[in-house]
Steps between C-alpha positions, in 0.01 A plus 500: 500500500539875539339555156209274595447689827511833317243379246270382782519842667420677172204270439368566847519876443302456179252267670452748783385769258179309423209718602265351760130494415248516784189283501203679654272225625227730625434780254192615691693559822489860617693615805294695750788737560754666277865412540730786587825556678319655798241223528769232500694682770180531704501122545800526730323506836477297818229268365686372194823329401460512121837374370847369583640688800188717521562768236670570169816619679531159679540670842324228701340753737131488595321793669280251686500466878625176658526348847819394680419131459440238232168338585352259249153612397439209262664282241332367188622212287449516126675173411180368347448815291819524298529229236880491478727267691825647635336838462686824549274765648537876485502740787145598591371843402211664681239743365133574566486243781620220271820295485639406157754223438638357177652155481652255260753226480642219295173405330345702215258768609486773762238615747402823671278502808318769696419451869302705751738691724301443819492117490689370194192356328523458124335768285613381159763293323616553144703246303701689242515372140870477426429285190846346486477143626870423454627819661548522875419832664576606856503811711646650814332825403263716699186618316391864480163656581383822334166652404294187555743271315748235609807466278698174503788371293665161447830406339635178350761271647723250317350589161472781249492846662138610528277675751128574516341796677131515594259761637212360705189659646549526877139400582448208262844385385388540139787553256485852356805473276812292452827540316821308451861607464814312411711507813476297819383707798488235770667710772411862421171624648271748331485866593263770383478875450323753279290253296799272438584162646873425492672160490845375405655168407795335327521265202674201657685427822827474307493786247511839675242699300189647661204711405280744693135543396227759563140393428187714498296410810169554317544272198836322534656666195878523502597865562877458480780250562875522544773240456801490734806287565482283811231310691192670647391309809381781725191721515534847341448811712324816383536861617480845340375352170813286480522120496808350663613146428813294549666234290761261631767299325402196706174318558405216739586255221841653423625638831773238514628582151759756402352781291811707446361729224269656757772555764294408805294820493130562463342762277246747637268668247262796522230526230233756432169353616301653215707405195771260621788728400814425700593783737821352639692176554767422756676205664518378860722237655359152538212298359133574562322167523129521584529787751349826374589870492322748728447873441470748785559875533684540171718194551498149355627212715655206317566174693768275351710190564873505431555132432836330463643159578590604855227736617152645461538867583176695532468858383234771500575785259318835521474705177352837413191436283560807284873469432572130580798612711591284798413663833621224733529123531490254789678166468511183709797272447459136592682189386237241592129513432214257557251620241222284359416774252724626218536840665650619825328836557128573488306779337528791748206671672513874570315703765564754775830604341637146531572211265433142609619185325557133578835335473518129420714437808192554718505874572273792433702819455395865535692783327462876503332594170708814445846370587486119481632482855423182694238571768430152640492127428246246624501120502223340296662163563743498794748277322471379142631146477321387185355641180310825563250702297546824695574686177187385315224672700556876531414679827179702525462809717184607684421719801867543610559126472683290244383142443696230324546125484732221405527127494798276557497151351714195555456131426262448792272801537420857396490786751264784408494814710351848473647790696391855582756771582484857624610720208685745728736270688459149358353358819315177425139562600376148439566187297284213385606145418289383206581137554645229283309588183619448144544752223624856475319789663388761249571872543265662751205733458346736758157665488228597748729425794555141382806311377434261210734206442472248217675181598471129420174554306344674799420863569586606856361827633644663814379806687 
């Protein structure tokens, strides 16, 4: 059996070396602006939320203004728009007064929709040609907006490892280019910088080999790719022309299995953005399952779960981005955990010299960014008595407030609640019961003084 497993790993390494070939479906398309590092950075303003956790560093901080209340402006159902049953929808992204959402589920085919920001009316819908009728694709990913294009990606489930990435015109939904690559990227969202769109994925949920890809944003050509041990299930972070990604020795499918060769530690990698050369590699305690790294002020924050038969300890490790040396760590030790998601600590958000993250036991926690010292804790759910998804949706920070959510589900009902806290002292400013709705709330987006929530095939907009 060991020889068979070794042969499978070798074959996967060989298979992963196949070069992706982009298909340009609109050769006459000409962008009205030129892509550059400065122009991409210029999209980070109070009127946009162009990617997962706002920017390529995953900080989750918006420079927008926001009130001290959560008042519903409107909600718009798109149940009749998406063609997939049991659809998984992305977090919404916002740009140029439009909302973009990608969705897909257990049936073949995926859809991307664009809605008007002011009222949620449909602008366009594009059904993506996956061309594999027997392969099931899905996504928890957030799309990316840049230079008039929307980039989306879908990965396979329960089948051969494959993903497809598309670039669409923001105004028409027309496909500009598409490409495929041979790993499954169902959990990792796209990020973008300096004419490159970055995505990672792993080969199967049981064989810990992953690959990180950089595609040219203009034509979809593969720029570089790197193979690593472990599972990639988080969104890369980019800073100082370096791409940071994490691989774990466990995945949602294998978290109950013993993977002794990987010693319960996750690998953190830094690659050169331009050529993919590895700058450094290090290890941190615990498994990184779906939560993502964050870069701020020369530091990278790595959330991880230390899982054993008796406990689910939560840990946040702070590393120097240049040397990979550990600066500090903060750890929560708990023997019992009601988590409906295969992770116990969320992607952190960083602003005002503080770090904010959700704990699956129902808390939001604030740490000092420089020292890792605990500043305050706040109750998202006063007492967690059933399965919670506190660790799935990361907090977002805006106008000296941090906003987060959770749901708690039992056999009879689901409790959904959003909460707003003062970033300085953790005082709960307001909370909102979303009612007994079904489904999982997507990560939030904030732009133009509005909070955008994608939930149960509806877009809710608060201001």
